[in-house]
PyMOL Python script that loads the backbone (N, CA, C, O; Angstrom):
from pymol import cmd

cmd.read_pdbstr("""\
ATOM      1  N   MET A   1      47.244 113.216   2.774  1.00  0.00           N
ATOM      2  CA  MET A   1      47.601 112.521   1.420  1.00  0.00           C
ATOM      3  C   MET A   1      47.200 113.020   0.047  1.00  0.00           C
ATOM      4  O   MET A   1      46.062 112.550   0.041  1.00  0.00           O
ATOM      5  N   PRO A   2      47.320 113.664  -1.178  1.00  0.00           N
ATOM      6  CA  PRO A   2      46.725 113.957  -1.941  1.00  0.00           C
ATOM      7  C   PRO A   2      46.087 113.021  -2.766  1.00  0.00           C
ATOM      8  O   PRO A   2      46.229 111.821  -2.530  1.00  0.00           O
ATOM      9  N   MET A   3      45.405 113.410  -3.700  1.00  0.00           N
ATOM     10  CA  MET A   3      44.278 112.180  -4.431  1.00  0.00           C
ATOM     11  C   MET A   3      45.398 111.911  -5.704  1.00  0.00           C
ATOM     12  O   MET A   3      46.224 112.723  -6.122  1.00  0.00           O
ATOM     13  N   ASP A   4      45.222 110.863  -6.065  1.00  0.00           N
ATOM     14  CA  ASP A   4      46.040 110.434  -7.307  1.00  0.00           C
ATOM     15  C   ASP A   4      44.976 111.068  -8.569  1.00  0.00           C
ATOM     16  O   ASP A   4      43.832 110.642  -8.734  1.00  0.00           O
ATOM     17  N   PRO A   5      45.556 112.079  -9.338  1.00  0.00           N
ATOM     18  CA  PRO A   5      44.796 112.557 -10.519  1.00  0.00           C
ATOM     19  C   PRO A   5      44.307 111.370 -11.360  1.00  0.00           C
ATOM     20  O   PRO A   5      43.204 111.603 -11.854  1.00  0.00           O
ATOM     21  N   THR A   6      44.764 110.271 -11.637  1.00  0.00           N
ATOM     22  CA  THR A   6      44.308 109.474 -12.707  1.00  0.00           C
ATOM     23  C   THR A   6      42.855 108.626 -12.011  1.00  0.00           C
ATOM     24  O   THR A   6      42.031 108.103 -12.762  1.00  0.00           O
ATOM     25  N   MET A   7      42.754 108.605 -10.953  1.00  0.00           N
ATOM     26  CA  MET A   7      41.487 108.225 -10.190  1.00  0.00           C
ATOM     27  C   MET A   7      40.444 109.256 -10.538  1.00  0.00           C
ATOM     28  O   MET A   7      40.575 110.422 -10.911  1.00  0.00           O
ATOM     29  N   THR A   8      39.122 108.345 -10.264  1.00  0.00           N
ATOM     30  CA  THR A   8      37.957 108.862 -10.802  1.00  0.00           C
ATOM     31  C   THR A   8      37.380 109.323  -9.238  1.00  0.00           C
ATOM     32  O   THR A   8      37.974 108.993  -8.211  1.00  0.00           O
ATOM     33  N   SER A   9      36.395 109.962  -9.245  1.00  0.00           N
ATOM     34  CA  SER A   9      35.649 110.330  -8.062  1.00  0.00           C
ATOM     35  C   SER A   9      34.914 108.973  -7.313  1.00  0.00           C
ATOM     36  O   SER A   9      34.402 109.047  -6.196  1.00  0.00           O
ATOM     37  N   TYR A  10      34.949 107.957  -7.978  1.00  0.00           N
ATOM     38  CA  TYR A  10      34.499 106.625  -7.465  1.00  0.00           C
ATOM     39  C   TYR A  10      35.561 105.511  -7.111  1.00  0.00           C
ATOM     40  O   TYR A  10      35.372 104.373  -7.541  1.00  0.00           O
ATOM     41  N   PRO A  11      36.591 105.776  -6.397  1.00  0.00           N
ATOM     42  CA  PRO A  11      37.610 104.800  -6.319  1.00  0.00           C
ATOM     43  C   PRO A  11      37.041 103.626  -5.761  1.00  0.00           C
ATOM     44  O   PRO A  11      37.881 102.731  -5.852  1.00  0.00           O
ATOM     45  N   ILE A  12      35.995 103.218  -5.222  1.00  0.00           N
ATOM     46  CA  ILE A  12      35.686 101.817  -5.072  1.00  0.00           C
ATOM     47  C   ILE A  12      34.931 101.150  -5.996  1.00  0.00           C
ATOM     48  O   ILE A  12      34.500 100.018  -5.776  1.00  0.00           O
ATOM     49  N   LEU A  13      34.714 101.804  -7.100  1.00  0.00           N
ATOM     50  CA  LEU A  13      34.511 100.884  -8.320  1.00  0.00           C
ATOM     51  C   LEU A  13      35.075 100.519  -9.396  1.00  0.00           C
ATOM     52  O   LEU A  13      34.542 100.111 -10.428  1.00  0.00           O
ATOM     53  N   PHE A  14      36.712 100.739  -9.042  1.00  0.00           N
ATOM     54  CA  PHE A  14      37.489 100.111  -9.998  1.00  0.00           C
ATOM     55  C   PHE A  14      37.755 101.258 -10.752  1.00  0.00           C
ATOM     56  O   PHE A  14      37.876 100.985 -11.947  1.00  0.00           O
ATOM     57  N   ASN A  15      37.888 102.426 -10.488  1.00  0.00           N
ATOM     58  CA  ASN A  15      37.903 103.507 -11.721  1.00  0.00           C
ATOM     59  C   ASN A  15      37.546 103.450 -12.938  1.00  0.00           C
ATOM     60  O   ASN A  15      38.253 103.536 -13.942  1.00  0.00           O
ATOM     61  N   GLN A  16      36.180 103.269 -12.827  1.00  0.00           N
ATOM     62  CA  GLN A  16      35.366 103.357 -14.130  1.00  0.00           C
ATOM     63  C   GLN A  16      34.827 104.904 -14.073  1.00  0.00           C
ATOM     64  O   GLN A  16      34.877 105.659 -13.102  1.00  0.00           O
ATOM     65  N   THR A  17      34.307 105.165 -15.354  1.00  0.00           N
ATOM     66  CA  THR A  17      34.116 106.499 -15.616  1.00  0.00           C
ATOM     67  C   THR A  17      32.540 106.503 -15.524  1.00  0.00           C
ATOM     68  O   THR A  17      31.796 105.538 -15.697  1.00  0.00           O
ATOM     69  N   PRO A  18      32.189 107.831 -15.207  1.00  0.00           N
ATOM     70  CA  PRO A  18      30.311 107.761 -14.930  1.00  0.00           C
ATOM     71  C   PRO A  18      29.530 107.091 -16.070  1.00  0.00           C
ATOM     72  O   PRO A  18      28.474 106.492 -15.861  1.00  0.00           O
ATOM     73  N   ASP A  19      30.025 107.202 -17.142  1.00  0.00           N
ATOM     74  CA  ASP A  19      29.228 106.862 -18.419  1.00  0.00           C
ATOM     75  C   ASP A  19      29.429 105.167 -18.133  1.00  0.00           C
ATOM     76  O   ASP A  19      28.397 104.508 -18.001  1.00  0.00           O
ATOM     77  N   SER A  20      30.515 104.600 -18.057  1.00  0.00           N
ATOM     78  CA  SER A  20      30.497 102.976 -17.811  1.00  0.00           C
ATOM     79  C   SER A  20      29.544 102.537 -16.579  1.00  0.00           C
ATOM     80  O   SER A  20      28.822 101.541 -16.633  1.00  0.00           O
ATOM     81  N   LEU A  21      29.631 103.431 -15.425  1.00  0.00           N
ATOM     82  CA  LEU A  21      29.003 103.206 -14.246  1.00  0.00           C
ATOM     83  C   LEU A  21      27.350 103.244 -14.590  1.00  0.00           C
ATOM     84  O   LEU A  21      26.622 102.430 -14.022  1.00  0.00           O
ATOM     85  N   ARG A  22      26.872 104.072 -15.396  1.00  0.00           N
ATOM     86  CA  ARG A  22      25.584 104.103 -16.051  1.00  0.00           C
ATOM     87  C   ARG A  22      25.183 103.061 -16.575  1.00  0.00           C
ATOM     88  O   ARG A  22      24.096 102.564 -16.279  1.00  0.00           O
ATOM     89  N   ARG A  23      26.005 102.549 -17.455  1.00  0.00           N
ATOM     90  CA  ARG A  23      25.696 101.337 -18.262  1.00  0.00           C
ATOM     91  C   ARG A  23      25.875 100.120 -17.570  1.00  0.00           C
ATOM     92  O   ARG A  23      25.534  99.070 -18.114  1.00  0.00           O
ATOM     93  N   VAL A  24      26.300 100.126 -16.589  1.00  0.00           N
ATOM     94  CA  VAL A  24      26.764  98.897 -15.708  1.00  0.00           C
ATOM     95  C   VAL A  24      25.348  98.862 -14.983  1.00  0.00           C
ATOM     96  O   VAL A  24      24.746  97.789 -15.032  1.00  0.00           O
ATOM     97  N   GLY A  25      24.888  99.691 -14.463  1.00  0.00           N
ATOM     98  CA  GLY A  25      23.464  99.915 -13.853  1.00  0.00           C
ATOM     99  C   GLY A  25      22.356  99.731 -14.662  1.00  0.00           C
ATOM    100  O   GLY A  25      21.362  99.168 -14.203  1.00  0.00           O
ATOM    101  N   ALA A  26      22.399 100.198 -16.007  1.00  0.00           N
ATOM    102  CA  ALA A  26      21.239 100.002 -16.898  1.00  0.00           C
ATOM    103  C   ALA A  26      21.142  98.428 -17.364  1.00  0.00           C
ATOM    104  O   ALA A  26      20.137  97.878 -17.815  1.00  0.00           O
ATOM    105  N   ARG A  27      22.287  97.905 -17.167  1.00  0.00           N
ATOM    106  CA  ARG A  27      22.148  96.493 -17.677  1.00  0.00           C
ATOM    107  C   ARG A  27      21.742  95.698 -16.109  1.00  0.00           C
ATOM    108  O   ARG A  27      21.057  94.676 -16.165  1.00  0.00           O
ATOM    109  N   GLY A  28      21.998  95.993 -15.348  1.00  0.00           N
ATOM    110  CA  GLY A  28      21.786  95.787 -13.946  1.00  0.00           C
ATOM    111  C   GLY A  28      19.825  95.632 -13.932  1.00  0.00           C
ATOM    112  O   GLY A  28      19.078  94.681 -13.701  1.00  0.00           O
ATOM    113  N   GLY A  29      19.595  96.996 -14.280  1.00  0.00           N
ATOM    114  CA  GLY A  29      18.014  97.078 -14.047  1.00  0.00           C
ATOM    115  C   GLY A  29      17.094  96.597 -15.169  1.00  0.00           C
ATOM    116  O   GLY A  29      15.885  96.470 -14.972  1.00  0.00           O
ATOM    117  N   ARG A  30      17.814  96.258 -16.651  1.00  0.00           N
ATOM    118  CA  ARG A  30      17.321  95.253 -17.424  1.00  0.00           C
ATOM    119  C   ARG A  30      17.019  94.132 -17.247  1.00  0.00           C
ATOM    120  O   ARG A  30      15.973  93.551 -17.536  1.00  0.00           O
ATOM    121  N   ALA A  31      18.189  93.670 -16.619  1.00  0.00           N
ATOM    122  CA  ALA A  31      18.365  92.235 -16.077  1.00  0.00           C
ATOM    123  C   ALA A  31      17.324  91.769 -14.746  1.00  0.00           C
ATOM    124  O   ALA A  31      16.733  90.695 -14.628  1.00  0.00           O
ATOM    125  N   ARG A  32      17.316  92.533 -14.133  1.00  0.00           N
ATOM    126  CA  ARG A  32      16.258  92.517 -13.040  1.00  0.00           C
ATOM    127  C   ARG A  32      14.739  92.717 -13.579  1.00  0.00           C
ATOM    128  O   ARG A  32      13.948  91.788 -13.416  1.00  0.00           O
ATOM    129  N   ALA A  33      14.326  93.890 -14.205  1.00  0.00           N
ATOM    130  CA  ALA A  33      13.118  93.401 -14.928  1.00  0.00           C
ATOM    131  C   ALA A  33      12.778  92.219 -15.492  1.00  0.00           C
ATOM    132  O   ALA A  33      11.724  91.667 -15.177  1.00  0.00           O
ATOM    133  N   ARG A  34      13.857  91.548 -16.636  1.00  0.00           N
ATOM    134  CA  ARG A  34      13.279  90.737 -17.245  1.00  0.00           C
ATOM    135  C   ARG A  34      13.227  89.303 -16.511  1.00  0.00           C
ATOM    136  O   ARG A  34      12.569  88.358 -16.946  1.00  0.00           O
ATOM    137  N   ASN A  35      14.037  89.268 -15.297  1.00  0.00           N
ATOM    138  CA  ASN A  35      14.404  87.999 -14.436  1.00  0.00           C
ATOM    139  C   ASN A  35      12.613  88.349 -13.738  1.00  0.00           C
ATOM    140  O   ASN A  35      11.734  87.518 -13.965  1.00  0.00           O
ATOM    141  N   TRP A  36      12.332  89.474 -13.021  1.00  0.00           N
ATOM    142  CA  TRP A  36      11.117  89.834 -12.702  1.00  0.00           C
ATOM    143  C   TRP A  36       9.886  89.259 -13.343  1.00  0.00           C
ATOM    144  O   TRP A  36       9.042  88.641 -12.695  1.00  0.00           O
ATOM    145  N   ARG A  37       9.806  89.486 -14.675  1.00  0.00           N
ATOM    146  CA  ARG A  37       8.778  89.445 -15.625  1.00  0.00           C
ATOM    147  C   ARG A  37       8.696  87.833 -15.869  1.00  0.00           C
ATOM    148  O   ARG A  37       7.618  87.257 -16.013  1.00  0.00           O
ATOM    149  N   ALA A  38       9.781  87.264 -15.894  1.00  0.00           N
ATOM    150  CA  ALA A  38       9.773  85.721 -15.907  1.00  0.00           C
ATOM    151  C   ALA A  38       9.259  84.894 -14.592  1.00  0.00           C
ATOM    152  O   ALA A  38       8.726  83.785 -14.586  1.00  0.00           O
ATOM    153  N   ARG A  39       9.577  85.767 -13.443  1.00  0.00           N
ATOM    154  CA  ARG A  39       8.637  85.068 -12.453  1.00  0.00           C
ATOM    155  C   ARG A  39       7.551  85.159 -12.268  1.00  0.00           C
ATOM    156  O   ARG A  39       6.885  84.349 -11.623  1.00  0.00           O
ATOM    157  N   GLN A  40       7.046  86.402 -12.919  1.00  0.00           N
ATOM    158  CA  GLN A  40       5.691  86.716 -12.763  1.00  0.00           C
ATOM    159  C   GLN A  40       4.918  85.869 -13.785  1.00  0.00           C
ATOM    160  O   GLN A  40       3.791  85.693 -13.320  1.00  0.00           O
ATOM    161  N   GLN A  41       5.042  85.281 -14.958  1.00  0.00           N
ATOM    162  CA  GLN A  41       4.939  84.847 -15.936  1.00  0.00           C
ATOM    163  C   GLN A  41       4.594  83.265 -15.322  1.00  0.00           C
ATOM    164  O   GLN A  41       3.507  82.697 -15.435  1.00  0.00           O
ATOM    165  N   ALA A  42       5.559  82.834 -14.789  1.00  0.00           N
ATOM    166  CA  ALA A  42       5.886  81.352 -13.988  1.00  0.00           C
ATOM    167  C   ALA A  42       4.990  81.316 -13.126  1.00  0.00           C
ATOM    168  O   ALA A  42       4.128  80.442 -13.219  1.00  0.00           O
ATOM    169  N   ALA A  43       4.963  82.242 -12.075  1.00  0.00           N
ATOM    170  CA  ALA A  43       3.684  81.998 -11.003  1.00  0.00           C
ATOM    171  C   ALA A  43       2.274  82.146 -11.678  1.00  0.00           C
ATOM    172  O   ALA A  43       1.343  81.477 -11.230  1.00  0.00           O
ATOM    173  N   GLU A  44       2.111  82.864 -12.575  1.00  0.00           N
ATOM    174  CA  GLU A  44       0.596  82.833 -13.310  1.00  0.00           C
ATOM    175  C   GLU A  44       0.688  81.495 -13.985  1.00  0.00           C
ATOM    176  O   GLU A  44      -0.388  80.928 -13.796  1.00  0.00           O
ATOM    177  N   ALA A  45       1.427  80.807 -14.628  1.00  0.00           N
ATOM    178  CA  ALA A  45       1.327  79.684 -15.380  1.00  0.00           C
ATOM    179  C   ALA A  45       0.880  78.719 -14.433  1.00  0.00           C
ATOM    180  O   ALA A  45      -0.057  77.938 -14.596  1.00  0.00           O
ATOM    181  N   ALA A  46       1.688  78.837 -13.327  1.00  0.00           N
ATOM    182  CA  ALA A  46       1.730  77.267 -12.168  1.00  0.00           C
ATOM    183  C   ALA A  46       0.394  77.585 -11.361  1.00  0.00           C
ATOM    184  O   ALA A  46      -0.131  76.676 -10.718  1.00  0.00           O
ATOM    185  N   ALA A  47      -0.136  78.794 -11.383  1.00  0.00           N
ATOM    186  CA  ALA A  47      -1.435  78.992 -10.331  1.00  0.00           C
ATOM    187  C   ALA A  47      -2.681  78.628 -10.901  1.00  0.00           C
ATOM    188  O   ALA A  47      -3.599  78.167 -10.223  1.00  0.00           O
ATOM    189  N   GLY A  48      -2.764  78.873 -12.463  1.00  0.00           N
ATOM    190  CA  GLY A  48      -4.129  78.046 -13.195  1.00  0.00           C
ATOM    191  C   GLY A  48      -5.026  79.504 -13.152  1.00  0.00           C
ATOM    192  O   GLY A  48      -4.684  80.589 -12.682  1.00  0.00           O
ATOM    193  N   PRO A  49      -6.134  79.166 -13.732  1.00  0.00           N
ATOM    194  CA  PRO A  49      -7.376  80.176 -13.463  1.00  0.00           C
ATOM    195  C   PRO A  49      -8.086  80.193 -12.494  1.00  0.00           C
ATOM    196  O   PRO A  49      -8.592  79.120 -12.167  1.00  0.00           O
ATOM    197  N   LEU A  50      -8.329  81.196 -11.828  1.00  0.00           N
ATOM    198  CA  LEU A  50      -8.968  81.291 -10.609  1.00  0.00           C
ATOM    199  C   LEU A  50     -10.515  81.190 -10.759  1.00  0.00           C
ATOM    200  O   LEU A  50     -11.246  81.778 -11.557  1.00  0.00           O
ATOM    201  N   VAL A  51     -10.792  80.386  -9.887  1.00  0.00           N
ATOM    202  CA  VAL A  51     -12.177  79.732  -9.592  1.00  0.00           C
ATOM    203  C   VAL A  51     -12.569  80.168  -8.265  1.00  0.00           C
ATOM    204  O   VAL A  51     -11.955  80.057  -7.205  1.00  0.00           O
ATOM    205  N   ARG A  52     -13.879  80.763  -8.549  1.00  0.00           N
ATOM    206  CA  ARG A  52     -14.477  81.103  -7.075  1.00  0.00           C
ATOM    207  C   ARG A  52     -15.390  80.049  -6.671  1.00  0.00           C
ATOM    208  O   ARG A  52     -16.127  79.505  -7.493  1.00  0.00           O
ATOM    209  N   PRO A  53     -15.370  79.685  -5.229  1.00  0.00           N
ATOM    210  CA  PRO A  53     -16.013  78.606  -4.832  1.00  0.00           C
ATOM    211  C   PRO A  53     -17.651  79.085  -4.717  1.00  0.00           C
ATOM    212  O   PRO A  53     -17.998  80.231  -4.431  1.00  0.00           O
ATOM    213  N   PRO A  54     -18.482  78.068  -4.973  1.00  0.00           N
ATOM    214  CA  PRO A  54     -19.993  78.304  -5.282  1.00  0.00           C
ATOM    215  C   PRO A  54     -20.688  79.023  -3.946  1.00  0.00           C
ATOM    216  O   PRO A  54     -20.891  78.331  -2.948  1.00  0.00           O
ATOM    217  N   GLN A  55     -20.982  80.183  -3.960  1.00  0.00           N
ATOM    218  CA  GLN A  55     -21.754  80.928  -2.548  1.00  0.00           C
ATOM    219  C   GLN A  55     -22.877  79.885  -2.260  1.00  0.00           C
ATOM    220  O   GLN A  55     -23.399  79.231  -3.163  1.00  0.00           O
ATOM    221  N   PRO A  56     -23.232  79.763  -0.876  1.00  0.00           N
ATOM    222  CA  PRO A  56     -24.332  79.464  -0.604  1.00  0.00           C
ATOM    223  C   PRO A  56     -26.006  80.345  -0.843  1.00  0.00           C
ATOM    224  O   PRO A  56     -26.087  81.519  -0.482  1.00  0.00           O
ATOM    225  N   PRO A  57     -26.938  79.807  -1.315  1.00  0.00           N
ATOM    226  CA  PRO A  57     -27.947  80.361  -1.425  1.00  0.00           C
ATOM    227  C   PRO A  57     -28.464  81.343  -0.162  1.00  0.00           C
ATOM    228  O   PRO A  57     -28.682  80.822   0.932  1.00  0.00           O
ATOM    229  N   MET A  58     -28.609  82.478  -0.318  1.00  0.00           N
ATOM    230  CA  MET A  58     -28.781  83.803   1.055  1.00  0.00           C
ATOM    231  C   MET A  58     -30.386  83.865   1.000  1.00  0.00           C
ATOM    232  O   MET A  58     -31.093  83.905  -0.007  1.00  0.00           O
ATOM    233  N   GLU A  59     -30.763  83.861   2.310  1.00  0.00           N
ATOM    234  CA  GLU A  59     -31.928  84.060   2.373  1.00  0.00           C
ATOM    235  C   GLU A  59     -32.388  85.001   2.654  1.00  0.00           C
ATOM    236  O   GLU A  59     -31.632  85.584   3.432  1.00  0.00           O
ATOM    237  N   THR A  60     -33.475  85.684   2.419  1.00  0.00           N
ATOM    238  CA  THR A  60     -33.948  87.072   2.757  1.00  0.00           C
ATOM    239  C   THR A  60     -34.483  87.003   4.545  1.00  0.00           C
ATOM    240  O   THR A  60     -34.578  86.047   5.315  1.00  0.00           O
ATOM    241  N   THR A  61     -34.710  88.250   4.693  1.00  0.00           N
ATOM    242  CA  THR A  61     -34.769  88.579   6.040  1.00  0.00           C
ATOM    243  C   THR A  61     -36.030  88.008   6.390  1.00  0.00           C
ATOM    244  O   THR A  61     -36.103  87.375   7.443  1.00  0.00           O
ATOM    245  N   ALA A  62     -37.109  88.152   5.602  1.00  0.00           N
ATOM    246  CA  ALA A  62     -38.429  87.378   5.872  1.00  0.00           C
ATOM    247  C   ALA A  62     -38.256  86.036   6.065  1.00  0.00           C
ATOM    248  O   ALA A  62     -38.807  85.454   6.999  1.00  0.00           O
ATOM    249  N   GLN A  63     -37.424  85.394   5.141  1.00  0.00           N
ATOM    250  CA  GLN A  63     -37.490  83.904   5.202  1.00  0.00           C
ATOM    251  C   GLN A  63     -36.746  83.408   6.366  1.00  0.00           C
ATOM    252  O   GLN A  63     -37.068  82.320   6.845  1.00  0.00           O
ATOM    253  N   GLU A  64     -35.866  84.035   6.828  1.00  0.00           N
ATOM    254  CA  GLU A  64     -35.149  83.884   7.977  1.00  0.00           C
ATOM    255  C   GLU A  64     -35.965  84.235   9.206  1.00  0.00           C
ATOM    256  O   GLU A  64     -35.720  83.606  10.236  1.00  0.00           O
ATOM    257  N   ILE A  65     -36.869  85.129   9.217  1.00  0.00           N
ATOM    258  CA  ILE A  65     -37.474  85.281  10.430  1.00  0.00           C
ATOM    259  C   ILE A  65     -38.738  83.867  10.409  1.00  0.00           C
ATOM    260  O   ILE A  65     -38.913  83.024  11.289  1.00  0.00           O
ATOM    261  N   ALA A  66     -39.430  84.009   9.145  1.00  0.00           N
ATOM    262  CA  ALA A  66     -40.378  82.841   9.325  1.00  0.00           C
ATOM    263  C   ALA A  66     -39.382  81.544   9.953  1.00  0.00           C
ATOM    264  O   ALA A  66     -39.847  80.804  10.820  1.00  0.00           O
ATOM    265  N   ALA A  67     -38.127  81.373   9.480  1.00  0.00           N
ATOM    266  CA  ALA A  67     -37.558  79.954  10.038  1.00  0.00           C
ATOM    267  C   ALA A  67     -37.452  80.218  11.731  1.00  0.00           C
ATOM    268  O   ALA A  67     -37.963  79.441  12.537  1.00  0.00           O
ATOM    269  N   LEU A  68     -36.795  81.295  12.075  1.00  0.00           N
ATOM    270  CA  LEU A  68     -37.005  81.400  13.699  1.00  0.00           C
ATOM    271  C   LEU A  68     -38.473  81.490  14.033  1.00  0.00           C
ATOM    272  O   LEU A  68     -38.606  81.076  15.185  1.00  0.00           O
ATOM    273  N   ASP A  69     -39.553  81.828  13.557  1.00  0.00           N
ATOM    274  CA  ASP A  69     -40.716  81.917  14.039  1.00  0.00           C
ATOM    275  C   ASP A  69     -41.119  80.293  14.031  1.00  0.00           C
ATOM    276  O   ASP A  69     -41.511  79.985  15.157  1.00  0.00           O
ATOM    277  N   ALA A  70     -41.137  79.413  13.312  1.00  0.00           N
ATOM    278  CA  ALA A  70     -41.212  77.980  13.195  1.00  0.00           C
ATOM    279  C   ALA A  70     -40.347  77.165  14.438  1.00  0.00           C
ATOM    280  O   ALA A  70     -40.746  76.189  15.073  1.00  0.00           O
ATOM    281  N   GLN A  71     -39.184  77.799  14.562  1.00  0.00           N
ATOM    282  CA  GLN A  71     -38.293  77.275  15.731  1.00  0.00           C
ATOM    283  C   GLN A  71     -38.921  77.524  17.118  1.00  0.00           C
ATOM    284  O   GLN A  71     -39.202  76.681  17.970  1.00  0.00           O
ATOM    285  N   PHE A  72     -39.037  78.497  17.149  1.00  0.00           N
ATOM    286  CA  PHE A  72     -39.325  79.001  18.525  1.00  0.00           C
ATOM    287  C   PHE A  72     -40.649  79.852  18.684  1.00  0.00           C
ATOM    288  O   PHE A  72     -40.750  81.050  18.950  1.00  0.00           O
ATOM    289  N   PRO A  73     -41.726  78.831  18.427  1.00  0.00           N
ATOM    290  CA  PRO A  73     -43.160  79.760  18.277  1.00  0.00           C
ATOM    291  C   PRO A  73     -43.536  81.029  19.756  1.00  0.00           C
ATOM    292  O   PRO A  73     -44.135  82.102  19.813  1.00  0.00           O
ATOM    293  N   TRP A  74     -42.862  80.232  20.680  1.00  0.00           N
ATOM    294  CA  TRP A  74     -43.387  81.033  22.315  1.00  0.00           C
ATOM    295  C   TRP A  74     -42.658  82.463  22.044  1.00  0.00           C
ATOM    296  O   TRP A  74     -43.108  83.426  22.664  1.00  0.00           O
ATOM    297  N   LEU A  75     -41.494  82.677  21.105  1.00  0.00           N
ATOM    298  CA  LEU A  75     -40.949  84.013  20.878  1.00  0.00           C
ATOM    299  C   LEU A  75     -41.589  84.744  19.822  1.00  0.00           C
ATOM    300  O   LEU A  75     -41.142  85.850  19.517  1.00  0.00           O
ATOM    301  N   ARG A  76     -42.858  84.129  19.061  1.00  0.00           N
ATOM    302  CA  ARG A  76     -43.221  84.943  17.884  1.00  0.00           C
ATOM    303  C   ARG A  76     -44.003  86.339  18.291  1.00  0.00           C
ATOM    304  O   ARG A  76     -45.001  86.295  19.010  1.00  0.00           O
ATOM    305  N   ARG A  77     -43.555  87.401  17.854  1.00  0.00           N
ATOM    306  CA  ARG A  77     -44.162  88.926  17.978  1.00  0.00           C
ATOM    307  C   ARG A  77     -43.857  89.348  19.365  1.00  0.00           C
ATOM    308  O   ARG A  77     -44.589  90.223  19.828  1.00  0.00           O
ATOM    309  N   THR A  78     -42.896  88.878  20.115  1.00  0.00           N
ATOM    310  CA  THR A  78     -42.340  89.368  21.035  1.00  0.00           C
ATOM    311  C   THR A  78     -41.242  91.136  20.888  1.00  0.00           C
ATOM    312  O   THR A  78     -40.927  91.868  21.827  1.00  0.00           O
ATOM    313  N   ALA A  79     -41.041  91.254  19.969  1.00  0.00           N
ATOM    314  CA  ALA A  79     -40.493  92.329  20.022  1.00  0.00           C
ATOM    315  C   ALA A  79     -40.875  93.656  19.875  1.00  0.00           C
ATOM    316  O   ALA A  79     -41.185  93.767  18.689  1.00  0.00           O
ATOM    317  N   PRO A  80     -41.008  94.630  20.386  1.00  0.00           N
ATOM    318  CA  PRO A  80     -41.993  95.791  19.996  1.00  0.00           C
ATOM    319  C   PRO A  80     -41.444  96.208  18.579  1.00  0.00           C
ATOM    320  O   PRO A  80     -40.322  96.075  18.088  1.00  0.00           O
ATOM    321  N   ARG A  81     -42.699  96.801  18.044  1.00  0.00           N
ATOM    322  CA  ARG A  81     -42.689  97.539  16.709  1.00  0.00           C
ATOM    323  C   ARG A  81     -42.365  98.546  17.053  1.00  0.00           C
ATOM    324  O   ARG A  81     -42.723  99.144  18.068  1.00  0.00           O
ATOM    325  N   VAL A  82     -41.328  99.009  15.901  1.00  0.00           N
ATOM    326  CA  VAL A  82     -40.776 100.427  15.777  1.00  0.00           C
ATOM    327  C   VAL A  82     -41.716 101.132  14.930  1.00  0.00           C
ATOM    328  O   VAL A  82     -42.283 100.418  14.102  1.00  0.00           O
ATOM    329  N   ALA A  83     -42.043 102.467  14.938  1.00  0.00           N
ATOM    330  CA  ALA A  83     -43.237 103.075  14.021  1.00  0.00           C
ATOM    331  C   ALA A  83     -42.074 103.807  12.929  1.00  0.00           C
ATOM    332  O   ALA A  83     -41.150 104.484  13.380  1.00  0.00           O
ATOM    333  N   ARG A  84     -42.209 103.631  11.823  1.00  0.00           N
ATOM    334  CA  ARG A  84     -41.409 104.453  10.843  1.00  0.00           C
ATOM    335  C   ARG A  84     -42.080 105.633  10.589  1.00  0.00           C
ATOM    336  O   ARG A  84     -43.302 105.647  10.739  1.00  0.00           O
ATOM    337  N   GLY A  85     -41.411 106.763  10.182  1.00  0.00           N
ATOM    338  CA  GLY A  85     -41.815 108.091  10.293  1.00  0.00           C
ATOM    339  C   GLY A  85     -41.097 108.758   9.320  1.00  0.00           C
ATOM    340  O   GLY A  85     -41.241 109.971   9.169  1.00  0.00           O
TER     341      GLY A  85
END
""", "prot")
cmd.dss("prot")
cmd.show_as("cartoon", "prot")
cmd.util.cbc("prot")
cmd.orient("prot")
C-alpha cells in the first residue's frame, strides 16, 4: 500500500509537523521541570531545618583503659607490650 503524500513520517502523532512536535515536547519538559521544582520546595518546607542529635562525649583511649583496669583489676597489665621502632 503506497503511503499517502499528505501524511508526515509520524503517523501515530496525528500528522503534526516536526516543529509542532518539538514545541509540544518543549512544553512538556518545562511543565515537568516546574512541577519537580514545586515538589522539591514543598518537601523542603515540610521537612524543616535539619538538626543533628547531640553526640555523647567520647572517651580517650587512656580513659577507657583506666575504666577497664578499675573494673577488672586482675587483668591489669596482662597484655604483652609491643616495642615501637
